[in-house]
C-alpha positions as CSV (number, residue, x, y, z in Angstrom):
1,M,0.0,0.0,0.0
2,A,1.3,3.4,-0.9
3,G,-0.8,5.9,1.0
4,E,0.1,9.4,-0.2
5,Y,3.3,10.9,-1.8
6,D,3.4,8.2,-4.5
7,N,5.2,6.0,-2.0
8,D,6.1,2.4,-2.5
9,D,6.8,0.1,0.5
10,V,10.4,-1.1,0.5
11,A,10.7,-3.0,3.9
12,C,8.1,-3.7,6.5
13,Y,8.4,-4.8,10.1
14,F,5.9,-5.9,12.8
15,T,6.2,-3.5,15.7
16,T,4.4,-2.3,18.8
17,K,3.6,1.4,19.1
18,H,4.0,2.9,22.7
19,S,1.9,5.8,23.6
20,W,0.2,7.3,26.7
21,R,-3.0,5.7,25.6
22,G,-1.5,2.2,25.5
23,K,0.3,-0.2,23.2
24,Y,-0.8,-0.9,19.7
25,K,0.4,-3.4,17.1
26,R,1.6,-1.7,13.9
27,V,3.3,-2.6,10.6
28,F,6.2,-0.1,10.3
29,S,7.0,0.5,6.7
30,I,10.1,2.1,5.2
31,G,9.1,3.4,1.8
32,S,10.5,5.1,-1.3
33,K,9.1,8.5,-0.3
34,A,7.8,8.1,3.2
35,I,7.6,6.2,6.5
36,T,4.2,4.7,7.0
37,T,2.5,2.7,9.8
38,Y,-0.4,0.3,9.2
39,N,-3.0,-1.4,11.3
40,P,-1.9,-5.1,10.8
41,T,-5.5,-6.3,10.9
42,T,-7.1,-3.9,8.4
43,F,-3.9,-2.6,6.7
44,E,-5.4,0.9,7.1
45,V,-2.8,3.7,7.2
46,T,-2.5,4.9,10.8
47,N,0.3,7.4,10.2
48,Q,2.5,8.6,7.4
49,W,5.4,11.0,7.2
50,A,7.1,12.2,4.0
51,Y,10.8,12.1,4.5
52,K,10.9,15.9,4.7
53,D,8.8,15.6,7.9
54,F,10.8,12.6,9.2
55,L,13.7,14.1,11.2
56,N,15.5,11.1,12.8
57,I,15.4,7.5,13.9
58,M,17.5,6.1,16.7
59,P,17.8,3.2,19.2
60,S,16.2,3.9,22.5
61,L,18.4,3.5,25.6
62,K,15.5,2.2,27.7
63,A,15.2,-1.2,26.1
64,P,17.1,-3.3,23.5
65,T,14.0,-3.6,21.3
66,E,12.8,0.0,21.4
67,V,13.2,2.6,18.5
68,T,12.5,6.3,18.8
69,I,11.5,8.5,15.8
70,L,11.4,12.3,15.7
71,V,8.8,13.7,13.3
72,R,7.2,17.0,12.6
73,K,3.6,17.5,13.7
74,A,1.6,17.8,10.5
75,K,-0.6,20.7,11.5
76,E,1.8,22.6,13.7
77,G,4.6,23.6,11.4
78,K,7.9,23.6,13.3
79,K,6.7,21.6,16.3
80,T,8.1,18.1,16.6
81,Q,7.3,15.0,18.6
82,N,9.0,11.8,19.6
83,M,7.3,8.4,19.1
84,T,8.4,5.0,20.4
85,F,8.1,1.6,18.8
86,S,9.4,-1.8,19.8
87,T,10.5,-4.7,17.6
88,E,12.6,-7.8,17.7
89,H,14.2,-6.6,14.5
90,R,15.5,-3.2,15.7
91,E,18.8,-3.2,14.0
92,D,17.3,-4.2,10.6
93,L,14.5,-1.7,10.8
94,I,16.8,1.2,11.7
95,T,19.4,0.2,9.0
96,E,16.7,0.1,6.3
97,A,15.3,3.5,7.4
98,L,18.8,5.0,7.4
99,K,19.3,4.1,3.8
100,F,17.1,7.1,3.1
101,Y,18.8,9.4,5.7
102,K,19.7,12.0,3.0
103,E,16.0,12.5,2.4
104,F,15.2,13.2,6.1
105,G,14.1,16.6,7.1
106,G,16.9,16.7,9.6
107,Y,19.7,16.0,7.1
108,K,22.3,18.7,6.4
109,S,24.3,18.4,3.3
110,G,28.1,18.9,3.7
111,N,28.4,17.2,7.1
112,E,29.4,13.8,5.6
113,L,32.4,12.1,7.2
114,R,34.6,11.1,4.3
115,F,38.1,9.6,4.2
116,S,40.3,9.1,1.2
117,G,42.0,5.8,0.8
118,Y,42.5,2.6,-1.2
119,K,40.9,-0.8,-1.4
120,L,42.8,-4.0,-2.2
121,H,41.0,-5.1,-5.4
122,W,40.3,-8.7,-6.3
123,S,43.1,-8.3,-8.9
124,E,45.4,-7.4,-5.9
125,R,45.7,-3.8,-7.2
126,K,45.3,-0.8,-4.9
127,V,42.2,1.1,-6.1
128,P,41.4,4.6,-4.9
129,V,38.2,4.9,-2.9
130,T,36.4,7.3,-0.7
131,L,35.1,5.8,2.5
132,E,32.0,7.6,4.0
133,V,31.0,6.9,7.6
134,S,27.2,7.2,7.1
135,P,24.7,6.8,10.0
136,G,23.9,3.1,9.2
137,S,26.8,1.9,7.2
138,L,30.4,2.3,5.9
139,D,29.9,3.4,2.3
140,Q,32.5,2.9,-0.5
141,I,32.4,5.8,-2.9
142,D,34.0,6.1,-6.4
143,P,36.1,9.3,-6.1
144,R,35.9,9.8,-9.9
145,D,32.1,10.4,-10.1
146,N,31.1,10.4,-6.4
147,K,28.8,7.4,-6.9
148,K,28.2,4.9,-4.1
149,L,29.6,1.5,-5.1
150,C,28.6,-0.5,-2.1
151,S,27.7,-0.3,1.6
152,Y,28.8,-2.4,4.6
153,S,25.9,-2.1,7.1
154,Y,27.1,-1.9,10.7
155,K,24.7,-4.5,11.8
156,D,26.4,-7.0,9.4
157,I,30.0,-6.2,10.4
158,E,31.3,-9.2,12.4
159,L,34.7,-7.7,13.1
160,I,37.4,-5.1,12.3
161,A,41.0,-6.2,12.2
162,L,44.1,-4.1,11.7
163,V,46.7,-5.1,9.1
164,S,50.2,-4.9,10.5
165,D,52.2,-5.0,7.3
166,Y,50.0,-2.6,5.3
167,P,50.3,1.0,6.4
168,G,46.9,2.4,7.5
169,G,45.4,-1.0,6.6
170,F,42.3,-2.5,8.2
171,V,39.9,-5.3,7.3
172,V,36.1,-5.2,7.4
173,V,34.8,-8.7,8.2
174,T,31.2,-9.1,7.1
175,G,28.7,-11.1,5.0
176,G,27.7,-13.7,7.6
177,F,30.5,-16.0,6.6
178,S,33.5,-13.8,7.6
179,R,34.2,-12.3,4.1
180,M,37.0,-9.8,4.4
181,H,37.6,-6.5,2.6
182,L,40.9,-4.7,3.0
183,F,41.1,-0.9,3.0
184,T,43.9,1.6,3.8
185,T,43.7,5.2,4.8
186,D,46.2,7.6,6.6
187,R,43.3,8.5,9.0
188,R,42.6,4.9,10.0
189,E,42.2,5.5,13.8
190,E,39.8,8.4,13.2
191,L,37.7,6.5,10.7
192,L,37.4,3.4,13.0
193,K,36.5,5.6,15.9
194,K,33.7,7.4,13.9
195,M,32.4,4.0,12.6
196,M,32.1,2.6,16.1
197,E,30.4,5.7,17.4
198,A,28.0,5.8,14.5
199,S,27.1,2.1,14.8
200,F,26.4,2.3,18.6
201,N,24.6,5.7,18.6
202,N,22.6,5.3,15.4
203,V,21.9,1.6,15.1
204,G,22.5,0.3,18.6
205,V,25.2,-2.3,17.7
206,T,28.8,-2.6,18.9
207,I,31.5,-3.3,16.3
208,K,34.2,-5.5,17.7
209,Q,37.9,-5.0,16.9
210,K,40.2,-8.0,16.8
211,K,42.8,-7.7,19.6
212,S,45.7,-9.0,17.4
213,S,46.4,-7.7,13.9
214,I,46.7,-9.8,10.8
215,K,49.0,-9.8,7.8
216,V,48.3,-9.3,4.1
217,D,49.2,-12.9,3.4
218,S,46.6,-14.1,5.9
219,F,44.0,-11.8,4.3
220,L,44.7,-13.1,0.8
221,K,44.5,-16.7,2.1
222,Y,41.2,-16.3,4.1
223,K,39.5,-13.4,2.4
224,F,36.4,-15.6,1.6
225,G,36.0,-16.5,5.2
226,K,34.7,-20.0,5.9
227,F,34.5,-20.6,2.1
228,S,38.2,-20.0,1.4
229,D,39.3,-23.6,1.2
230,D,39.6,-25.4,-2.2
231,E,36.6,-27.7,-1.5
232,H,34.3,-24.6,-1.5
233,I,35.7,-22.8,-4.6
234,T,36.5,-25.7,-6.9
235,S,34.0,-25.6,-9.8
236,M,31.5,-28.4,-10.6
237,S,30.3,-26.5,-13.6
238,E,31.2,-23.2,-15.4
239,F,29.5,-20.9,-17.9
240,S,30.9,-18.0,-20.0
241,V,28.6,-15.0,-19.3
242,Y,28.5,-11.2,-19.6
243,K,27.8,-9.2,-16.5
244,Q,26.0,-5.9,-16.5
245,S,26.9,-3.6,-13.6
246,L,26.5,-0.1,-12.4
247,R,30.3,0.0,-12.1
248,S,30.8,-0.4,-15.9
249,K,29.1,1.1,-18.9
250,D,29.6,-2.0,-21.0
251,P,28.9,-5.6,-20.2
252,I,32.0,-7.4,-18.7
253,Q,32.9,-10.9,-19.6
254,R,33.0,-13.3,-16.7
255,T,33.1,-17.0,-15.9
256,L,30.1,-18.0,-13.7
257,C,31.0,-21.0,-11.6
258,F,29.1,-23.4,-9.3
259,S,30.9,-25.3,-6.5
260,E,29.2,-27.6,-4.1
261,M,28.6,-24.7,-1.7
262,C,29.0,-21.4,-3.6
263,L,28.3,-19.3,-6.7
264,L,31.5,-17.7,-7.9
265,E,32.2,-15.0,-10.4
266,R,35.7,-15.3,-11.9
267,D,37.7,-13.1,-14.3
268,P,38.3,-15.3,-17.4
269,A,41.7,-13.8,-18.1
270,T,43.3,-14.6,-14.7
271,Y,40.7,-17.0,-13.2
272,N,40.8,-14.8,-10.1
273,I,37.6,-14.8,-8.0
274,V,35.7,-11.5,-8.3
275,T,32.8,-12.3,-6.1
276,L,31.6,-15.3,-4.0
277,R,28.1,-16.0,-2.7
278,P,27.1,-19.0,-0.6
279,L,24.3,-21.0,-2.3
280,S,22.5,-20.9,1.0
281,S,22.1,-17.2,0.7
């Protein structure tokens, strides 16, 4: 259901609304143009805020399941109000909502936390990147055209590890199977501090940092996490394909491979693994 604003629902969660009148079951929807709540029995719209009237969303300190939103009162101009909801999927709900944070009425352009650096590419080349510490994720930006290439949601980050033999290097461990991504920046400590502050304050999750550092050789050997061993990446069947991607104007030739456990994308010239996805996902 769209309600007003030509809005399409993107992600919906069962929640409980807390108010002085009592507690009410609600479907909390993050949409393309607005935040909407529905009565789960009738699917009637009970509230809707265009993103220009939706100022913020944050984890409540009162309980691990509670979410607080700050919105403008529809008929009272500049007046605002806080509303509280609870859900067993707090981190997911907040993360989905924060994907639209630049549309929020409280967003101020120019306050982005950005860091210049490099990523160790699948080809083992250092590729220039801009890393942005956004409210809900660490975003990888292409410095050539300022386009976002990918996001690492704080809720999905398993661990951060420093790289001892790579100046300014650190690894983001994510994906649910300990997939590793290696970055370097001369402002590493500041970036990691801002990431940990953002994850806790905005999403309510604590990002752990590995006590001991790792080396580049270890990263290269185990970068695909629990699927790094030969048994997981040895192909049972392969297909020559072309991949269409936002990162390239023209289709790219790839070798699509199936192992017993994974779907792999390989570069046909070098046979290097470009991406890996567990079949279970």
